[in-house]
N, C-alpha and C positions, 0 to 999 in steps of 0.2 A: 447259740444258747441265749443270747440277749432277747431274742424274740420268742422264746419257748413258752412264755406266760401270756403272750399277747392275746390269744384266743380266749383265755380265761378272763382277762381284763375287759375285753369287749363284751363278753356275756354278763359280767358283773355290772358294767355300766348300763347295759340294756335292762337288766333286772331291776336295778335301782331306779332307772328312769320311769319304770312302770309302777313303782311303789308309792304308797301314800305319803311317804316322807318327802319325796321330791314334788309330787303332783299337788297334794293338798297343803302341806306345811311350807312349801316353796323354799326348801333348804338346798344347799349345794350337795353334790355327790359325795364330797369328802366328809361333810358333817354326817350324812346319813350312813356312810360306810363305816365310820369310826365308832358308832355306838350300838348298843343292843336295845333297840327300840321295838316295841310291839308292832309298830306299823310297817316293819320290814318282814317280808315273808321268810319262811325257813329255807326256801330255795336260795334266796340272796345271802343268807347267813352261811349256808353251806358253800356257795361260790366264793364268799369272802375268805373263809377258812382255807379252801383249796388254793386260792390265789396267794394267800400268805405263805402256805407251805411251798408253793412253786417258787416264790421269790426267795424264800429262805434257802431252798435247795441251790439257788444260783450262788449263794455266798459260801455254803458248806463245801469245803475242799473235797470231801469224799464224793459228794454228788457231782461236783464239777468234773472229776475224773471219769466217773461212770456215765455222766450225762443226766440231765434232769428227766424225771419220769414224764414222758410225753403226754400231751393233752390230746 
């Protein structure tokens, strides 16, 4: 279960690395992922929300029993 969100994390990093926030503004991935900037595409915002829900599912006891919804 610890690695169930790994695919989402890798796609989020890939999406953010191609965004203007990292390329043009030379900011870190953490800074770009943590804000709602217009230079981040809607695809990256959607991946960020999905990754957050995946990580939250690892802490939720009900989801831990049933298993995280797979990626």
